[in-house]
Biopython code that builds the backbone (N, CA, C, O; Angstrom):
import numpy as np
from Bio.PDB.StructureBuilder import StructureBuilder

atoms = [
    (1, "UNK", "N", (146.291, -71.486, -61.376)),
    (1, "UNK", "CA", (146.356, -70.918, -60.056)),
    (1, "UNK", "C", (147.813, -70.838, -59.586)),
    (1, "UNK", "O", (148.230, -69.826, -59.021)),
    (2, "UNK", "N", (148.582, -71.900, -59.820)),
    (2, "UNK", "CA", (149.990, -71.919, -59.401)),
    (2, "UNK", "C", (150.758, -70.749, -60.030)),
    (2, "UNK", "O", (151.527, -70.065, -59.355)),
    (3, "UNK", "N", (150.539, -70.533, -61.321)),
    (3, "UNK", "CA", (151.225, -69.432, -62.010)),
    (3, "UNK", "C", (150.852, -68.075, -61.412)),
    (3, "UNK", "O", (151.705, -67.205, -61.240)),
    (4, "UNK", "N", (149.574, -67.911, -61.102)),
    (4, "UNK", "CA", (149.106, -66.646, -60.523)),
    (4, "UNK", "C", (149.760, -66.415, -59.164)),
    (4, "UNK", "O", (150.219, -65.311, -58.870)),
    (5, "UNK", "N", (149.801, -67.454, -58.340)),
    (5, "UNK", "CA", (150.422, -67.328, -57.019)),
    (5, "UNK", "C", (151.907, -67.030, -57.159)),
    (5, "UNK", "O", (152.425, -66.130, -56.498)),
    (6, "UNK", "N", (152.599, -67.785, -58.020)),
    (6, "UNK", "CA", (154.046, -67.596, -58.184)),
    (6, "UNK", "C", (154.398, -66.216, -58.719)),
    (6, "UNK", "O", (155.461, -65.685, -58.399)),
    (7, "UNK", "N", (153.537, -65.637, -59.514)),
    (7, "UNK", "CA", (153.785, -64.300, -60.074)),
    (7, "UNK", "C", (153.349, -63.184, -59.140)),
    (7, "UNK", "O", (153.531, -62.005, -59.446)),
    (8, "UNK", "N", (152.769, -63.556, -57.992)),
    (8, "UNK", "CA", (152.341, -62.537, -57.035)),
    (8, "UNK", "C", (150.996, -61.912, -57.367)),
    (8, "UNK", "O", (150.654, -60.856, -56.834)),
    (9, "UNK", "N", (150.228, -62.557, -58.247)),
    (9, "UNK", "CA", (148.944, -62.009, -58.670)),
    (9, "UNK", "C", (147.906, -61.923, -57.578)),
    (9, "UNK", "O", (146.932, -61.181, -57.702)),
    (10, "UNK", "N", (148.100, -62.677, -56.502)),
    (10, "UNK", "CA", (147.178, -62.625, -55.366)),
    (10, "UNK", "C", (147.798, -61.920, -54.165)),
    (10, "UNK", "O", (147.224, -61.905, -53.077)),
    (11, "UNK", "N", (148.966, -61.341, -54.374)),
    (11, "UNK", "CA", (149.688, -60.767, -53.251)),
    (11, "UNK", "C", (150.373, -61.876, -52.470)),
    (11, "UNK", "O", (150.570, -62.976, -52.986)),
    (12, "UNK", "N", (150.732, -61.590, -51.238)),
    (12, "UNK", "CA", (151.371, -62.605, -50.399)),
    (12, "UNK", "C", (150.306, -63.562, -49.876)),
    (12, "UNK", "O", (149.310, -63.137, -49.291)),
    (13, "UNK", "N", (150.524, -64.848, -50.089)),
    (13, "UNK", "CA", (149.579, -65.852, -49.620)),
    (13, "UNK", "C", (149.825, -66.083, -48.128)),
    (13, "UNK", "O", (150.925, -66.445, -47.711)),
    (14, "UNK", "N", (148.774, -65.863, -47.339)),
    (14, "UNK", "CA", (148.876, -66.041, -45.889)),
    (14, "UNK", "C", (148.103, -67.255, -45.406)),
    (14, "UNK", "O", (148.502, -67.896, -44.433)),
    (15, "UNK", "N", (146.987, -67.584, -46.082)),
    (15, "UNK", "CA", (146.121, -68.664, -45.618)),
    (15, "UNK", "C", (145.424, -69.308, -46.808)),
    (15, "UNK", "O", (145.009, -68.627, -47.746)),
    (16, "UNK", "N", (145.303, -70.634, -46.756)),
    (16, "UNK", "CA", (144.534, -71.373, -47.754)),
    (16, "UNK", "C", (143.508, -72.218, -47.026)),
    (16, "UNK", "O", (143.760, -72.710, -45.925)),
    (17, "UNK", "N", (142.345, -72.384, -47.651)),
    (17, "UNK", "CA", (141.282, -73.163, -47.041)),
    (17, "UNK", "C", (140.758, -74.173, -48.056)),
    (17, "UNK", "O", (140.475, -73.829, -49.204)),
    (18, "UNK", "N", (140.633, -75.426, -47.615)),
    (18, "UNK", "CA", (140.140, -76.510, -48.456)),
    (18, "UNK", "C", (138.913, -77.107, -47.787)),
    (18, "UNK", "O", (138.888, -77.291, -46.570)),
    (19, "UNK", "N", (137.894, -77.411, -48.586)),
    (19, "UNK", "CA", (136.677, -78.012, -48.051)),
    (19, "UNK", "C", (136.154, -79.043, -49.035)),
    (19, "UNK", "O", (135.953, -78.753, -50.214)),
    (20, "UNK", "N", (135.933, -80.265, -48.525)),
    (20, "UNK", "CA", (135.330, -81.317, -49.354)),
    (20, "UNK", "C", (134.245, -81.992, -48.535)),
    (20, "UNK", "O", (134.492, -82.492, -47.437)),
    (21, "UNK", "N", (133.043, -81.997, -49.086)),
    (21, "UNK", "CA", (131.887, -82.546, -48.386)),
    (21, "UNK", "C", (131.201, -83.572, -49.262)),
    (21, "UNK", "O", (131.195, -83.448, -50.486)),
    (22, "UNK", "N", (130.630, -84.575, -48.644)),
    (22, "UNK", "CA", (129.857, -85.570, -49.383)),
    (22, "UNK", "C", (130.654, -86.258, -50.459)),
    (22, "UNK", "O", (130.319, -86.161, -51.640)),
    (23, "UNK", "N", (131.710, -86.956, -50.069)),
    (23, "UNK", "CA", (132.647, -87.531, -51.028)),
    (23, "UNK", "C", (132.306, -88.956, -51.437)),
    (23, "UNK", "O", (133.204, -89.745, -51.729)),
    (24, "UNK", "N", (131.045, -89.291, -51.463)),
    (24, "UNK", "CA", (130.680, -90.614, -51.974)),
    (24, "UNK", "C", (130.536, -91.662, -50.904)),
    (24, "UNK", "O", (130.137, -91.377, -49.775)),
    (25, "UNK", "N", (130.871, -92.900, -51.281)),
    (25, "UNK", "CA", (130.706, -94.052, -50.388)),
    (25, "UNK", "C", (131.427, -93.883, -49.066)),
    (25, "UNK", "O", (132.527, -93.335, -49.001)),
    (26, "UNK", "N", (130.791, -94.360, -48.029)),
    (26, "UNK", "CA", (131.395, -94.326, -46.702)),
    (26, "UNK", "C", (132.337, -95.518, -46.582)),
    (26, "UNK", "O", (131.932, -96.659, -46.803)),
    (27, "UNK", "N", (133.571, -95.257, -46.237)),
    (27, "UNK", "CA", (134.591, -96.297, -46.101)),
    (27, "UNK", "C", (134.495, -96.910, -44.710)),
    (27, "UNK", "O", (134.386, -96.189, -43.718)),
    (28, "UNK", "N", (134.533, -98.215, -44.636)),
    (28, "UNK", "CA", (134.433, -98.902, -43.346)),
    (28, "UNK", "C", (135.797, -99.194, -42.729)),
    (28, "UNK", "O", (135.877, -99.612, -41.574)),
    (29, "UNK", "N", (136.875, -98.978, -43.493)),
    (29, "UNK", "CA", (138.193, -99.361, -42.998)),
    (29, "UNK", "C", (139.184, -98.209, -42.873)),
    (29, "UNK", "O", (140.304, -98.422, -42.409)),
    (30, "UNK", "N", (138.808, -97.003, -43.269)),
    (30, "UNK", "CA", (139.733, -95.875, -43.134)),
    (30, "UNK", "C", (138.947, -94.603, -42.874)),
    (30, "UNK", "O", (137.837, -94.414, -43.372)),
    (31, "UNK", "N", (139.559, -93.735, -42.077)),
    (31, "UNK", "CA", (138.857, -92.487, -41.786)),
    (31, "UNK", "C", (139.052, -91.478, -42.908)),
    (31, "UNK", "O", (139.899, -91.658, -43.783)),
    (32, "UNK", "N", (138.270, -90.434, -42.870)),
    (32, "UNK", "CA", (138.252, -89.454, -43.949)),
    (32, "UNK", "C", (139.599, -88.734, -44.100)),
    (32, "UNK", "O", (139.951, -88.327, -45.207)),
    (33, "UNK", "N", (140.361, -88.570, -43.007)),
    (33, "UNK", "CA", (141.660, -87.903, -43.106)),
    (33, "UNK", "C", (142.621, -88.732, -43.953)),
    (33, "UNK", "O", (143.223, -88.214, -44.893)),
    (34, "UNK", "N", (142.769, -90.017, -43.625)),
    (34, "UNK", "CA", (143.711, -90.864, -44.360)),
    (34, "UNK", "C", (143.231, -91.151, -45.779)),
    (34, "UNK", "O", (144.039, -91.409, -46.670)),
    (35, "UNK", "N", (141.938, -91.106, -45.985)),
    (35, "UNK", "CA", (141.385, -91.385, -47.301)),
    (35, "UNK", "C", (141.456, -90.173, -48.232)),
    (35, "UNK", "O", (141.675, -90.341, -49.431)),
    (36, "UNK", "N", (141.278, -88.971, -47.715)),
    (36, "UNK", "CA", (141.119, -87.794, -48.571)),
    (36, "UNK", "C", (142.176, -86.714, -48.405)),
    (36, "UNK", "O", (142.479, -86.006, -49.365)),
    (37, "UNK", "N", (142.742, -86.569, -47.225)),
    (37, "UNK", "CA", (143.689, -85.475, -46.988)),
    (37, "UNK", "C", (144.943, -85.533, -47.860)),
    (37, "UNK", "O", (145.428, -84.472, -48.254)),
    (38, "UNK", "N", (145.502, -86.708, -48.188)),
    (38, "UNK", "CA", (146.716, -86.692, -49.019)),
    (38, "UNK", "C", (146.550, -85.912, -50.324)),
    (38, "UNK", "O", (147.478, -85.230, -50.760)),
    (39, "UNK", "N", (145.394, -86.008, -50.939)),
    (39, "UNK", "CA", (145.138, -85.265, -52.177)),
    (39, "UNK", "C", (145.154, -83.752, -51.919)),
    (39, "UNK", "O", (145.804, -82.998, -52.643)),
    (40, "UNK", "N", (144.434, -83.323, -50.884)),
    (40, "UNK", "CA", (144.383, -81.898, -50.570)),
    (40, "UNK", "C", (145.736, -81.367, -50.123)),
    (40, "UNK", "O", (146.110, -80.245, -50.466)),
    (41, "UNK", "N", (146.470, -82.167, -49.360)),
    (41, "UNK", "CA", (147.809, -81.750, -48.936)),
    (41, "UNK", "C", (148.761, -81.639, -50.119)),
    (41, "UNK", "O", (149.605, -80.743, -50.151)),
    (42, "UNK", "N", (148.637, -82.527, -51.082)),
    (42, "UNK", "CA", (149.472, -82.445, -52.284)),
    (42, "UNK", "C", (149.194, -81.151, -53.045)),
    (42, "UNK", "O", (150.120, -80.502, -53.531)),
    (43, "UNK", "N", (147.924, -80.778, -53.146)),
    (43, "UNK", "CA", (147.572, -79.514, -53.818)),
    (43, "UNK", "C", (148.120, -78.332, -53.035)),
    (43, "UNK", "O", (148.696, -77.412, -53.614)),
    (44, "UNK", "N", (147.940, -78.357, -51.719)),
    (44, "UNK", "CA", (148.454, -77.281, -50.867)),
    (44, "UNK", "C", (149.956, -77.096, -51.061)),
    (44, "UNK", "O", (150.427, -75.981, -51.283)),
    (45, "UNK", "N", (150.702, -78.191, -50.978)),
    (45, "UNK", "CA", (152.155, -78.093, -51.080)),
    (45, "UNK", "C", (152.633, -77.786, -52.493)),
    (45, "UNK", "O", (153.740, -77.279, -52.676)),
    (46, "UNK", "N", (151.813, -78.086, -53.489)),
    (46, "UNK", "CA", (152.131, -77.681, -54.854)),
    (46, "UNK", "C", (151.956, -76.167, -55.001)),
    (46, "UNK", "O", (152.802, -75.491, -55.587)),
    (47, "UNK", "N", (150.863, -75.649, -54.471)),
    (47, "UNK", "CA", (150.586, -74.211, -54.584)),
    (47, "UNK", "C", (151.529, -73.370, -53.735)),
    (47, "UNK", "O", (151.979, -72.307, -54.163)),
    (48, "UNK", "N", (151.825, -73.847, -52.534)),
    (48, "UNK", "CA", (152.680, -73.109, -51.599)),
    (48, "UNK", "C", (153.727, -74.093, -51.055)),
    (48, "UNK", "O", (153.532, -74.671, -49.985)),
    (49, "UNK", "N", (154.827, -74.285, -51.778)),
    (49, "UNK", "CA", (155.817, -75.290, -51.380)),
    (49, "UNK", "C", (156.648, -74.853, -50.167)),
    (49, "UNK", "O", (157.751, -74.324, -50.301)),
    (50, "UNK", "N", (156.085, -75.090, -48.995)),
    (50, "UNK", "CA", (156.765, -74.759, -47.744)),
    (50, "UNK", "C", (156.670, -75.952, -46.805)),
    (50, "UNK", "O", (155.758, -76.772, -46.910)),
    (51, "UNK", "N", (157.611, -76.034, -45.902)),
    (51, "UNK", "CA", (157.630, -77.133, -44.945)),
    (51, "UNK", "C", (156.489, -76.979, -43.942)),
    (51, "UNK", "O", (156.234, -75.885, -43.439)),
    (52, "UNK", "N", (155.814, -78.078, -43.662)),
    (52, "UNK", "CA", (154.747, -78.083, -42.663)),
    (52, "UNK", "C", (155.391, -78.165, -41.284)),
    (52, "UNK", "O", (156.178, -79.069, -41.008)),
    (53, "UNK", "N", (155.047, -77.209, -40.421)),
    (53, "UNK", "CA", (155.623, -77.161, -39.083)),
    (53, "UNK", "C", (154.743, -77.834, -38.036)),
    (53, "UNK", "O", (155.243, -78.430, -37.081)),
    (54, "UNK", "N", (153.422, -77.733, -38.224)),
    (54, "UNK", "CA", (152.515, -78.289, -37.222)),
    (54, "UNK", "C", (151.182, -78.655, -37.867)),
    (54, "UNK", "O", (150.702, -77.971, -38.770)),
    (55, "UNK", "N", (150.599, -79.744, -37.384)),
    (55, "UNK", "CA", (149.271, -80.191, -37.831)),
    (55, "UNK", "C", (148.435, -80.456, -36.588)),
    (55, "UNK", "O", (148.866, -81.170, -35.682)),
    (56, "UNK", "N", (147.236, -79.876, -36.547)),
    (56, "UNK", "CA", (146.292, -80.137, -35.462)),
    (56, "UNK", "C", (145.012, -80.688, -36.083)),
    (56, "UNK", "O", (144.445, -80.079, -36.990)),
    (57, "UNK", "N", (144.562, -81.837, -35.593)),
    (57, "UNK", "CA", (143.363, -82.476, -36.135)),
    (57, "UNK", "C", (142.281, -82.552, -35.070)),
    (57, "UNK", "O", (142.554, -82.771, -33.890)),
    (58, "UNK", "N", (141.054, -82.367, -35.516)),
    (58, "UNK", "CA", (139.868, -82.583, -34.691)),
    (58, "UNK", "C", (139.019, -83.577, -35.463)),
    (58, "UNK", "O", (138.427, -83.240, -36.489)),
    (59, "UNK", "N", (138.963, -84.808, -34.963)),
    (59, "UNK", "CA", (138.251, -85.881, -35.653)),
    (59, "UNK", "C", (136.930, -86.171, -34.950)),
    (59, "UNK", "O", (136.839, -86.135, -33.723)),
    (60, "UNK", "N", (135.906, -86.461, -35.757)),
    (60, "UNK", "CA", (134.584, -86.771, -35.230)),
    (60, "UNK", "C", (134.054, -88.025, -35.914)),
    (60, "UNK", "O", (134.162, -88.178, -37.130)),
    (61, "UNK", "N", (133.479, -88.921, -35.110)),
    (61, "UNK", "CA", (132.942, -90.197, -35.593)),
    (61, "UNK", "C", (131.421, -90.176, -35.447)),
    (61, "UNK", "O", (130.887, -90.583, -34.416)),
    (62, "UNK", "N", (130.740, -89.708, -36.465)),
    (62, "UNK", "CA", (129.286, -89.623, -36.409)),
    (62, "UNK", "C", (128.601, -90.837, -37.028)),
    (62, "UNK", "O", (127.550, -91.260, -36.547)),
    (63, "UNK", "N", (129.172, -91.399, -38.076)),
    (63, "UNK", "CA", (128.517, -92.472, -38.816)),
    (63, "UNK", "C", (128.899, -93.861, -38.341)),
    (63, "UNK", "O", (128.082, -94.780, -38.392)),
    (64, "UNK", "N", (130.147, -94.027, -37.875)),
    (64, "UNK", "CA", (130.642, -95.322, -37.415)),
    (64, "UNK", "C", (131.516, -95.105, -36.184)),
    (64, "UNK", "O", (132.358, -94.206, -36.182)),
    (65, "UNK", "N", (131.335, -95.903, -35.146)),
    (65, "UNK", "CA", (132.193, -95.753, -33.969)),
    (65, "UNK", "C", (133.660, -96.022, -34.319)),
    (65, "UNK", "O", (133.983, -97.018, -34.967)),
    (66, "UNK", "N", (134.528, -95.128, -33.883)),
    (66, "UNK", "CA", (135.964, -95.337, -34.032)),
    (66, "UNK", "C", (136.564, -94.992, -35.379)),
    (66, "UNK", "O", (137.779, -95.097, -35.549)),
    (67, "UNK", "N", (135.744, -94.581, -36.349)),
    (67, "UNK", "CA", (136.276, -94.209, -37.669)),
    (67, "UNK", "C", (135.782, -92.799, -37.997)),
    (67, "UNK", "O", (134.590, -92.576, -38.210)),
    (68, "UNK", "N", (136.717, -91.862, -38.034)),
    (68, "UNK", "CA", (136.357, -90.457, -38.240)),
    (68, "UNK", "C", (135.785, -90.239, -39.635)),
    (68, "UNK", "O", (136.409, -90.584, -40.638)),
    (69, "UNK", "N", (134.592, -89.662, -39.681)),
    (69, "UNK", "CA", (133.968, -89.322, -40.958)),
    (69, "UNK", "C", (133.919, -87.815, -41.173)),
    (69, "UNK", "O", (133.480, -87.353, -42.226)),
    (70, "UNK", "N", (134.365, -87.047, -40.186)),
    (70, "UNK", "CA", (134.487, -85.598, -40.318)),
    (70, "UNK", "C", (135.761, -85.179, -39.601)),
    (70, "UNK", "O", (135.957, -85.498, -38.429)),
    (71, "UNK", "N", (136.622, -84.465, -40.312)),
    (71, "UNK", "CA", (137.890, -84.026, -39.740)),
    (71, "UNK", "C", (138.123, -82.571, -40.110)),
    (71, "UNK", "O", (137.925, -82.158, -41.253)),
    (72, "UNK", "N", (138.545, -81.812, -39.119)),
    (72, "UNK", "CA", (138.992, -80.440, -39.340)),
    (72, "UNK", "C", (140.481, -80.430, -39.034)),
    (72, "UNK", "O", (140.899, -80.808, -37.940)),
    (73, "UNK", "N", (141.276, -80.000, -39.997)),
    (73, "UNK", "CA", (142.719, -79.949, -39.817)),
    (73, "UNK", "C", (143.234, -78.528, -39.975)),
    (73, "UNK", "O", (142.871, -77.826, -40.919)),
    (74, "UNK", "N", (144.075, -78.114, -39.049)),
    (74, "UNK", "CA", (144.735, -76.807, -39.126)),
    (74, "UNK", "C", (146.226, -77.045, -39.250)),
    (74, "UNK", "O", (146.814, -77.797, -38.473)),
    (75, "UNK", "N", (146.836, -76.394, -40.242)),
    (75, "UNK", "CA", (148.258, -76.576, -40.502)),
    (75, "UNK", "C", (148.983, -75.249, -40.416)),
    (75, "UNK", "O", (148.462, -74.210, -40.822)),
    (76, "UNK", "N", (150.189, -75.299, -39.882)),
    (76, "UNK", "CA", (151.090, -74.153, -39.877)),
    (76, "UNK", "C", (152.271, -74.500, -40.766)),
    (76, "UNK", "O", (152.889, -75.552, -40.602)),
    (77, "UNK", "N", (152.585, -73.617, -41.709)),
    (77, "UNK", "CA", (153.695, -73.836, -42.623)),
    (77, "UNK", "C", (154.773, -72.786, -42.383)),
    (77, "UNK", "O", (154.532, -71.768, -41.734)),
    (78, "UNK", "N", (155.962, -73.046, -42.913)),
    (78, "UNK", "CA", (157.049, -72.069, -42.815)),
    (78, "UNK", "C", (156.603, -70.734, -43.383)),
    (78, "UNK", "O", (155.769, -70.679, -44.286)),
    (79, "UNK", "N", (157.156, -69.674, -42.855)),
    (79, "UNK", "CA", (156.875, -68.345, -43.377)),
    (79, "UNK", "C", (155.548, -67.765, -42.910)),
    (79, "UNK", "O", (155.086, -66.763, -43.454)),
    (80, "UNK", "N", (154.928, -68.389, -41.903)),
    (80, "UNK", "CA", (153.697, -67.841, -41.362)),
    (80, "UNK", "C", (152.445, -68.163, -42.154)),
    (80, "UNK", "O", (151.391, -67.583, -41.894)),
    (81, "UNK", "N", (152.533, -69.072, -43.112)),
    (81, "UNK", "CA", (151.372, -69.470, -43.906)),
    (81, "UNK", "C", (150.580, -70.511, -43.119)),
    (81, "UNK", "O", (151.160, -71.418, -42.522)),
    (82, "UNK", "N", (149.259, -70.379, -43.122)),
    (82, "UNK", "CA", (148.402, -71.352, -42.458)),
    (82, "UNK", "C", (147.434, -71.950, -43.476)),
    (82, "UNK", "O", (147.193, -71.384, -44.542)),
    (83, "UNK", "N", (146.890, -73.107, -43.115)),
    (83, "UNK", "CA", (145.912, -73.763, -43.984)),
    (83, "UNK", "C", (144.879, -74.464, -43.117)),
    (83, "UNK", "O", (145.160, -74.885, -41.995)),
    (84, "UNK", "N", (143.686, -74.577, -43.664)),
    (84, "UNK", "CA", (142.558, -75.199, -42.973)),
    (84, "UNK", "C", (141.943, -76.216, -43.927)),
    (84, "UNK", "O", (141.626, -75.888, -45.070)),
    (85, "UNK", "N", (141.776, -77.446, -43.459)),
    (85, "UNK", "CA", (141.134, -78.496, -44.258)),
    (85, "UNK", "C", (139.893, -78.971, -43.525)),
    (85, "UNK", "O", (139.953, -79.299, -42.340)),
    (86, "UNK", "N", (138.771, -79.009, -44.224)),
    (86, "UNK", "CA", (137.513, -79.512, -43.668)),
    (86, "UNK", "C", (137.054, -80.647, -44.570)),
    (86, "UNK", "O", (136.691, -80.425, -45.726)),
    (87, "UNK", "N", (137.072, -81.860, -44.038)),
    (87, "UNK", "CA", (136.737, -83.050, -44.815)),
    (87, "UNK", "C", (135.571, -83.764, -44.140)),
    (87, "UNK", "O", (135.583, -83.990, -42.930)),
    (88, "UNK", "N", (134.562, -84.116, -44.938)),
    (88, "UNK", "CA", (133.380, -84.768, -44.378)),
    (88, "UNK", "C", (132.816, -85.751, -45.390)),
    (88, "UNK", "O", (132.556, -85.393, -46.539)),
    (89, "UNK", "N", (132.627, -87.004, -44.953)),
    (89, "UNK", "CA", (132.094, -88.020, -45.856)),
    (89, "UNK", "C", (130.616, -87.807, -46.169)),
    (89, "UNK", "O", (130.212, -87.884, -47.329)),
    (90, "UNK", "N", (129.819, -87.545, -45.159)),
    (90, "UNK", "CA", (128.378, -87.393, -45.372)),
    (90, "UNK", "C", (128.096, -86.087, -46.106)),
    (90, "UNK", "O", (128.768, -85.083, -45.873)),
    (91, "UNK", "N", (127.108, -86.100, -46.990)),
    (91, "UNK", "CA", (126.777, -84.862, -47.704)),
    (91, "UNK", "C", (126.214, -83.820, -46.758)),
    (91, "UNK", "O", (125.627, -84.171, -45.734)),
    (92, "UNK", "N", (126.382, -82.531, -47.082)),
    (92, "UNK", "CA", (125.813, -81.497, -46.233)),
    (92, "UNK", "C", (124.282, -81.600, -46.218)),
    (92, "UNK", "O", (123.662, -81.963, -47.218)),
    (93, "UNK", "N", (123.703, -81.282, -45.099)),
    (93, "UNK", "CA", (122.250, -81.345, -44.954)),
    (93, "UNK", "C", (121.615, -80.171, -45.674)),
    (93, "UNK", "O", (122.094, -79.039, -45.602)),
    (94, "UNK", "N", (120.537, -80.462, -46.362)),
    (94, "UNK", "CA", (119.805, -79.401, -47.042)),
    (94, "UNK", "C", (118.570, -79.063, -46.239)),
    (94, "UNK", "O", (117.765, -79.944, -45.935)),
    (95, "UNK", "N", (118.409, -77.805, -45.893)),
    (95, "UNK", "CA", (117.205, -77.344, -45.230)),
    (95, "UNK", "C", (116.314, -76.710, -46.282)),
    (95, "UNK", "O", (116.734, -75.800, -46.997)),
    (96, "UNK", "N", (115.106, -77.185, -46.371)),
    (96, "UNK", "CA", (114.174, -76.636, -47.352)),
    (96, "UNK", "C", (113.184, -75.723, -46.639)),
    (96, "UNK", "O", (112.621, -76.067, -45.600)),
    (97, "UNK", "N", (112.998, -74.586, -47.213)),
    (97, "UNK", "CA", (112.025, -73.633, -46.675)),
    (97, "UNK", "C", (110.656, -73.908, -47.293)),
    (97, "UNK", "O", (110.565, -74.227, -48.478)),
    (98, "UNK", "N", (109.574, -73.785, -46.484)),
    (98, "UNK", "CA", (108.221, -74.012, -47.031)),
    (98, "UNK", "C", (107.827, -72.974, -48.048)),
    (98, "UNK", "O", (106.724, -73.032, -48.593)),
]
sb = StructureBuilder()
sb.init_structure("model")
sb.init_model(0)
sb.init_chain("A")
sb.init_seg("    ")
for serial, (resi, resn, name, xyz) in enumerate(atoms, 1):
    if name == "N":
        sb.init_residue(resn, " ", resi, " ")
    sb.init_atom(name, np.array(xyz, "f"), 0.0, 1.0, " ", f" {name:<3s}", serial, name[0])
structure = sb.get_structure()
């Protein structure tokens, strides 16, 4: 993917979106952002090596009071590139049709 982006195979990269759901055991001592975002941010900055100008987080504590288990992060990078990270510890709900 890095080679394709660097060679312009996707055109100009304007936005990247990352989503990770149902990431296993629920951590009792750290929220999903601090536990999982460093990995996604490392991939983002590897693919598009630009300085991060702004980070906006929306944290939600559904499973444990005071510890975010769902986080939506919006990032602005140099050159007008944006990124969206959606991290959630609990697995997505499955709706079954009769």
